C-alpha positions as CSV (number, residue, x, y, z in Angstrom):
1,X,21.6,-55.6,25.7
2,X,20.5,-52.3,24.0
3,X,16.7,-51.8,24.3
4,X,14.6,-48.9,23.4
5,X,13.3,-46.9,26.3
6,X,9.7,-47.7,27.0
7,X,6.8,-45.6,28.6
8,X,6.6,-48.3,31.4
9,X,10.1,-47.5,32.5
10,X,9.4,-43.6,32.5
11,X,6.3,-44.5,34.5
12,X,8.2,-46.3,37.1
13,X,10.5,-43.3,37.7
14,X,7.5,-40.9,37.8
15,X,5.8,-43.3,40.1
16,X,8.7,-43.3,42.7
17,X,9.0,-39.7,42.3
18,X,5.3,-39.0,42.8
19,X,5.2,-41.0,45.9
20,X,8.1,-39.2,47.6
21,X,6.7,-35.8,46.5
22,X,3.3,-36.7,48.2
23,X,5.3,-37.8,51.3
24,X,7.4,-34.5,51.1
25,X,4.3,-32.5,51.6
26,X,3.7,-33.9,54.9
27,X,6.9,-32.3,56.3
28,X,6.1,-29.1,54.8
29,X,2.7,-29.1,56.1
30,X,4.1,-30.0,59.5
31,X,6.4,-26.9,59.2
32,X,3.3,-24.5,58.9
33,X,0.5,-26.4,60.8
34,X,2.1,-28.1,63.8
35,X,1.9,-26.1,66.9
36,X,5.4,-27.3,67.9
37,X,7.1,-27.3,64.6
38,X,9.1,-24.2,65.3
39,X,9.9,-24.7,68.8
40,X,12.1,-27.7,68.6
41,X,13.6,-30.2,65.9
42,X,11.1,-33.3,65.4
43,X,14.5,-35.4,65.6
44,X,15.4,-33.9,69.1
45,X,14.9,-37.3,70.9
46,X,14.8,-35.1,74.3
47,X,11.6,-33.5,73.2
48,X,9.9,-35.2,70.5
49,X,7.5,-37.9,70.4
50,X,7.7,-41.2,68.3
51,X,4.8,-39.9,65.9
52,X,6.3,-36.7,65.6
53,X,9.6,-38.2,64.9
54,X,8.6,-40.7,62.2
55,X,6.4,-37.9,60.6
56,X,9.8,-36.1,60.1
57,X,11.9,-39.5,59.5
58,X,9.5,-40.6,56.5
59,X,10.1,-37.5,54.7
60,X,14.0,-37.9,55.1
61,X,13.5,-40.2,51.7
62,X,12.3,-37.4,49.7
63,X,15.4,-35.0,48.9
64,X,17.8,-38.0,48.1
65,X,15.2,-39.8,45.9
66,X,14.5,-36.3,44.1
67,X,18.1,-35.5,43.5
68,X,18.9,-39.1,42.5
69,X,15.9,-39.3,40.0
70,X,16.9,-35.8,38.7
71,X,20.3,-37.2,37.7
72,X,18.6,-40.4,36.2
73,X,16.2,-38.4,34.3
74,X,19.2,-36.3,33.0
75,X,20.8,-39.3,31.6
76,X,17.5,-40.6,29.8
77,X,16.9,-37.4,28.5
78,X,20.6,-37.2,27.3
79,X,20.2,-40.5,25.4
80,X,18.3,-38.7,23.0
81,X,20.4,-35.7,22.6
82,X,23.9,-34.9,21.8
83,X,26.5,-34.2,24.6
84,X,26.7,-30.6,23.9
85,X,22.7,-30.4,23.8
86,X,22.6,-32.2,27.1
87,X,25.1,-30.0,28.6
88,X,23.4,-26.8,27.5
89,X,20.0,-28.1,29.1
90,X,21.4,-28.9,32.1
91,X,23.4,-25.4,32.4
92,X,20.0,-23.5,31.6
93,X,18.0,-25.7,33.7
94,X,20.1,-25.3,36.7
95,X,20.3,-21.7,36.4
96,X,16.4,-21.6,36.3
97,X,16.1,-23.6,39.4
98,X,18.5,-21.4,41.3
99,X,16.4,-18.5,40.2
100,X,13.2,-20.1,41.3
101,X,14.8,-20.9,44.7
102,X,15.9,-17.2,45.2
103,X,12.6,-15.5,44.0
104,X,9.6,-17.6,43.6
105,X,10.2,-20.3,46.4
106,X,11.4,-17.7,48.8
107,X,8.4,-15.7,48.3
108,X,6.1,-18.7,48.8
109,X,8.1,-19.7,52.1
110,X,8.1,-16.2,53.8
111,X,5.3,-14.3,51.9
112,X,7.7,-11.4,51.7
113,X,10.4,-9.7,49.5
114,X,12.4,-8.2,52.3
115,X,15.3,-10.7,51.8
116,X,16.2,-10.4,55.7
117,X,16.6,-14.1,55.6
118,X,16.9,-16.5,52.8
119,X,17.0,-20.2,53.0
120,X,19.2,-22.1,50.3
121,X,17.3,-25.6,50.0
122,X,16.6,-28.2,47.7
123,X,16.0,-26.2,44.1
124,X,19.0,-24.3,44.8
125,X,21.2,-27.5,45.3
126,X,19.5,-29.2,42.5
127,X,20.1,-26.3,40.2
128,X,23.8,-26.0,41.1
129,X,24.3,-30.0,40.9
130,X,22.8,-29.7,37.3
131,X,25.3,-26.7,36.6
132,X,28.1,-28.9,37.6
133,X,26.9,-31.8,35.8
134,X,26.5,-30.1,32.7
135,X,30.5,-30.1,32.5
136,X,30.8,-33.5,34.0
137,X,28.6,-35.0,31.2
138,X,31.8,-34.8,28.9
139,X,33.5,-37.3,31.1
140,X,33.2,-41.0,30.6
141,X,30.3,-42.5,32.5
142,X,32.6,-44.6,34.7
143,X,34.4,-41.6,35.9
144,X,31.1,-39.8,36.8
145,X,30.2,-42.9,38.8
146,X,33.6,-43.1,40.5
147,X,33.5,-39.3,41.4
148,X,29.9,-39.7,42.6
149,X,30.7,-42.8,45.0
150,X,33.9,-41.0,46.3
151,X,31.8,-38.0,47.3
152,X,29.2,-40.2,49.0
153,X,31.6,-42.1,50.9
154,X,34.3,-39.6,51.9
155,X,32.8,-36.2,52.0
156,X,32.1,-36.9,55.8
157,X,35.8,-37.1,56.3
158,X,36.2,-33.6,54.5
159,X,33.7,-32.0,56.6
160,X,35.7,-32.5,59.5
161,X,38.0,-30.0,58.5
162,X,37.4,-26.9,61.0
163,X,36.5,-23.7,59.3
164,X,35.2,-21.1,61.4
165,X,33.0,-18.0,60.4
166,X,35.9,-15.5,60.6
167,X,38.0,-17.4,58.0
168,X,37.8,-16.4,54.4
169,X,37.1,-20.0,53.4
170,X,33.8,-20.0,55.7
171,X,31.6,-18.9,53.0
172,X,32.5,-21.1,50.1
173,X,33.1,-23.9,52.4
174,X,29.5,-23.4,53.9
175,X,28.0,-23.4,50.2
176,X,30.0,-26.4,48.8
177,X,30.6,-28.7,52.0
178,X,28.9,-27.8,55.1
179,X,25.6,-26.0,56.5
180,X,26.2,-22.4,57.6
181,X,24.7,-19.1,58.4
182,X,26.2,-16.2,56.3
183,X,25.4,-12.7,57.4
184,X,26.0,-10.4,54.4
185,X,25.0,-7.5,56.5
186,X,23.4,-6.8,59.9
187,X,20.0,-7.1,58.1
188,X,20.5,-9.7,55.4
189,X,21.5,-13.4,55.9
190,X,21.7,-16.6,53.9
191,X,21.0,-20.1,55.6
192,X,22.8,-22.8,53.6
193,X,20.9,-26.0,54.4
194,X,21.9,-27.9,51.4
195,X,25.7,-27.4,50.6
196,X,26.4,-28.6,46.9
197,X,29.1,-31.0,47.0
198,X,27.4,-33.8,49.2
199,X,24.3,-33.9,47.0
200,X,26.4,-33.7,43.9
201,X,27.4,-37.3,44.6
202,X,24.0,-38.3,44.8
203,X,23.1,-36.8,41.6
204,X,26.1,-38.4,39.9
205,X,25.2,-41.9,41.1
206,X,21.7,-41.3,39.9
207,X,22.7,-40.2,36.5
208,X,25.0,-43.1,36.0
209,X,21.9,-45.3,37.1
210,X,20.1,-43.9,34.0
211,X,22.0,-46.2,31.9
212,X,20.2,-49.2,33.3
213,X,17.0,-47.6,31.8
214,X,18.5,-47.2,28.3
215,X,20.9,-50.1,27.8
216,X,19.5,-53.1,29.8
217,X,16.3,-55.0,29.9
218,X,13.9,-55.1,32.8
219,X,15.3,-58.3,34.6
220,X,18.8,-57.2,34.3
221,X,17.8,-53.7,35.6
222,X,15.9,-55.1,38.5
223,X,18.8,-57.3,39.6
224,X,21.1,-54.5,39.8
225,X,18.6,-52.3,41.7
226,X,17.9,-55.1,44.2
227,X,21.6,-55.8,44.8
228,X,22.4,-52.1,45.0
229,X,19.7,-51.2,47.2
230,X,20.1,-54.1,49.5
231,X,23.8,-53.5,49.7
232,X,23.1,-50.0,50.7
233,X,20.9,-51.1,53.6
234,X,23.2,-53.8,54.8
235,X,26.1,-51.4,54.7
236,X,23.9,-48.6,56.6
237,X,23.2,-51.1,59.4
238,X,26.8,-52.4,59.9
239,X,28.5,-48.8,59.9
240,X,25.5,-47.5,62.1
241,X,26.0,-50.2,64.4
242,X,29.9,-49.7,64.8
243,X,29.4,-45.9,65.3
244,X,32.8,-45.2,63.8
245,X,32.3,-43.1,60.7
246,X,29.6,-42.0,58.2
247,X,27.6,-39.6,60.4
248,X,28.6,-36.9,62.9
249,X,25.9,-37.7,65.4
250,X,26.4,-41.5,66.9
251,X,23.6,-43.4,68.0
252,X,23.1,-43.6,71.8
253,X,21.5,-46.0,74.2
254,X,18.2,-44.7,76.0
255,X,16.5,-45.9,79.0
256,X,13.7,-47.4,76.5
257,X,14.5,-49.7,73.5
258,X,12.3,-47.5,71.5
259,X,14.1,-44.3,71.8
260,X,17.5,-46.4,71.3
261,X,15.9,-47.5,67.9
262,X,15.0,-43.8,67.2
263,X,18.4,-42.8,67.9
264,X,19.9,-45.5,65.5
265,X,17.7,-44.1,62.6
266,X,18.3,-40.7,63.5
267,X,21.1,-39.8,61.0
268,X,22.3,-36.4,59.8
269,X,20.6,-34.6,56.8
270,X,22.2,-31.1,57.1
271,X,24.7,-31.7,55.4
272,X,23.6,-35.1,54.2
273,X,25.7,-37.9,55.6
274,X,27.1,-41.1,54.1
275,X,24.8,-43.1,56.5
276,X,21.7,-40.9,55.9
277,X,22.3,-41.5,52.0
278,X,22.6,-45.3,52.5
279,X,19.6,-45.4,54.8
280,X,17.3,-43.5,52.5
281,X,18.6,-44.5,48.9
282,X,18.7,-48.3,49.7
283,X,14.9,-48.4,50.0
284,X,14.3,-46.1,47.0
285,X,16.5,-48.4,44.8
286,X,14.4,-51.3,45.9
287,X,11.2,-49.6,45.4
288,X,12.2,-48.9,41.8
289,X,12.8,-52.4,41.4
290,X,9.5,-53.6,43.0
291,X,7.5,-51.1,41.0
292,X,9.0,-52.1,37.5
293,X,5.6,-53.3,36.6
294,X,3.5,-51.5,39.2
295,X,-0.3,-52.0,39.3
296,X,-2.3,-49.4,37.9
297,X,-4.0,-48.3,41.1
298,X,-0.6,-46.6,41.8
299,X,-1.0,-44.3,38.9
300,X,-2.4,-41.7,41.3
301,X,1.1,-40.9,42.3
302,X,2.4,-40.8,38.7
303,X,0.2,-37.6,38.1
304,X,2.5,-35.7,40.5
305,X,5.7,-37.3,39.3
306,X,5.1,-36.1,35.9
307,X,5.0,-32.5,37.0
308,X,7.5,-32.3,39.9
309,X,8.4,-28.8,39.6
310,X,4.9,-27.4,39.3
311,X,3.7,-29.5,42.1
312,X,6.6,-28.6,44.4
313,X,6.0,-24.8,44.0
314,X,2.2,-24.8,44.2
315,X,2.1,-27.2,47.2
316,X,4.2,-24.5,49.1
317,X,1.8,-21.9,48.2
318,X,-1.1,-23.8,49.0
319,X,0.3,-25.0,52.5
320,X,1.3,-21.5,53.5
321,X,-1.9,-19.9,52.2
322,X,-4.2,-22.3,54.2
323,X,-2.0,-22.3,57.3
324,X,-2.0,-18.4,57.3
325,X,-5.8,-18.2,57.2
326,X,-6.1,-21.0,59.9
327,X,-3.7,-19.0,62.0
328,X,-5.7,-15.7,61.5
329,X,-9.0,-17.4,62.5
330,X,-7.6,-19.3,65.5
331,X,-5.9,-16.1,66.9
332,X,-8.3,-13.5,65.5
333,X,-5.2,-11.5,64.1
334,X,-6.0,-9.1,61.2
335,X,-3.9,-9.7,58.2
336,X,-2.7,-6.1,58.1
337,X,-1.3,-6.5,61.6
338,X,1.0,-9.4,60.8
339,X,4.8,-8.5,60.6
340,X,6.2,-10.6,58.0
341,X,9.9,-10.1,58.8
342,X,11.4,-13.3,59.6
343,X,12.6,-12.0,63.0
344,X,8.8,-11.6,63.8
345,X,7.2,-14.6,62.5
346,X,7.7,-17.6,60.0
347,X,5.6,-16.3,57.1
348,X,3.4,-14.6,59.1
349,X,2.8,-17.3,61.7
350,X,4.0,-17.1,65.2
351,X,6.0,-20.1,66.6
352,X,3.7,-22.2,69.2
353,X,0.6,-21.2,67.6
354,X,-0.8,-24.1,65.5
355,X,-2.4,-27.5,65.5
356,X,-2.2,-31.0,66.7
357,X,-0.3,-33.6,64.8
358,X,-3.5,-35.2,64.1
359,X,-4.9,-32.0,62.4
360,X,-1.5,-31.6,60.6
361,X,-2.2,-35.1,58.8
362,X,-5.7,-34.0,57.9
363,X,-4.2,-30.7,56.3
364,X,-1.6,-32.6,54.6
365,X,-4.1,-35.2,52.9
366,X,-6.3,-32.2,52.0
367,X,-3.5,-30.5,50.3
368,X,-2.6,-33.4,48.3
369,X,-6.3,-34.1,47.2
370,X,-6.7,-30.4,46.2
371,X,-3.6,-30.6,44.1
372,X,-4.1,-33.9,42.5
373,X,-6.9,-32.7,39.8
374,X,-4.8,-29.3,39.2
375,X,-1.6,-31.4,38.6
376,X,-3.4,-33.8,36.3
377,X,-4.8,-31.0,34.2
378,X,-1.5,-29.2,34.0
379,X,0.3,-32.7,33.0
380,X,-2.3,-33.3,30.3
381,X,-1.7,-29.6,29.0
382,X,2.0,-30.0,29.0
383,X,1.7,-33.4,27.1
384,X,-0.4,-31.6,24.4
385,X,1.6,-28.6,24.2
386,X,5.3,-30.0,24.1
387,X,8.2,-27.5,23.9
388,X,8.3,-23.9,24.8
389,X,8.5,-22.4,28.1
390,X,6.4,-25.4,29.5
391,X,9.6,-27.3,29.5
392,X,10.8,-25.3,32.5
393,X,7.8,-25.9,34.7
């Protein structure tokens, strides 16, 4: 049934996107504030605590939701454009995001322009997925869905192909399929944490899901979202229990039931695995269905969901700046004495010097509350000044 796109539906997407972005800030606050953040992985079950583990685990939902909804928004936007116009928009938008990753986001992460080490993260991968999607939009929608599902379900098998750093294929293979450390020179290196192809599958499925918001009524859409989300969760539980395929890190039995449960949930994000995708996107789809007619009290999150890129960049700048000042006050270090080279510090902060997980949560809430009025103002300003360069922020 063909129905016009309603503002309510757009609000649903912005609401879920805003929620995951608020949660996302928790992990980034932990990176800069928590004393143990740079000493061990929060999902290392030999070192972590349940609170630290779940502080990281809950944020696993953010990147898949963000990439998925970027694809959904692209389809909705494309429903008002010609295929050529949508392709051109995706191409320019993708190139812009890659630029922001390499220049702006990197500066906010490290507070330097040495380019000794560069992390290629979520803006990088969304940008390249959009660039590829700019070509794929010319295919029939069913083929995009087939390609997306094939990538999600079978890229784990391709990732098993051994490619070592001495081979010519290592650099393109790391960029496309697996994580990797690429040394461009003795003093310049790139860390691929978000290889493109696995995330392209998520964006393509999100792109195809956009049709639910332009061609179907609310009850039909909710039924599809519930069935898909519930099916993903059931499939995750079944495949994870079998421990045969879908993740390079099988779950293990520990002396306590609690840590065995953590091991069951401890799926692989780098690169994103099938089980990680099912575990995270399943609940996101159910949330989209549940919040189809969300109560007004949840409009707090819509403010962030309407200006995702603005919020994303600004929250890194605010978190890093606040954490650096806290570090200076705690250690008595002078700003001019801090070495911002990656080998010396993480954006000026020395590993092991930080705050408890409790104070990390306080800092996270403070960051979100400070950003709320700024994002609300910018969202209204952008709404009142459509078009122009504001389309890219």
